[in-house]
C-alpha positions in Angstrom: 24.2 200.3 106.7 21.5 197.6 106.0 20.6 196.0 108.5 21.9 197.4 112.2 21.3 194.9 114.0 23.8 193.1 112.3 27.1 195.0 110.7 27.7 198.3 111.3 30.3 200.5 110.0 33.7 202.1 111.4 33.6 205.8 112.0 37.7 205.8 111.5 37.9 203.5 108.0 34.5 202.8 107.2 34.8 199.0 106.8 31.6 197.0 107.5 32.1 195.7 111.4 29.9 193.3 112.3 27.7 192.9 115.3 26.5 189.2 115.5 28.7 186.4 115.8 26.2 184.1 115.1 22.1 184.0 114.3 19.6 182.1 113.7 17.4 180.8 110.7 15.0 183.8 111.3 17.4 186.3 111.1 18.8 184.4 107.6 16.6 186.6 104.9 17.6 189.9 106.8 21.2 189.0 106.3 20.9 187.3 102.5 19.5 190.9 101.9 22.2 193.2 103.1 25.4 190.7 101.7 23.8 191.4 98.6 23.4 194.8 98.8 27.2 195.0 100.2 28.7 197.6 97.6 32.6 196.2 98.5 31.0 192.5 99.1 32.0 193.0 102.3 29.5 190.1 103.4 29.7 186.4 103.4 27.1 184.3 104.9 28.6 180.9 106.2 26.5 178.6 108.1 27.4 177.0 110.9 29.0 174.3 110.0 31.7 175.9 107.7 30.0 174.3 104.9 27.9 176.0 101.1 27.0 179.6 101.2 24.3 179.6 103.2 21.0 179.1 100.5 22.9 182.1 99.6 24.6 182.3 95.5 26.3 186.3 95.2 25.5 186.2 91.8 21.8 185.7 91.7 
């Protein structure tokens, strides 16, 4: 599991579990890395205003 400070994995079904509801801008590089490395693409970054993609494009 990448970035265990923010994400965990359920022992019951293996799904990603979000540990932190919101994170500051200093966490964005780590969160982008976790999202890009998630094989199921289950991690999506959404800015707190609900608009855009927090500067992360999955096609990158």
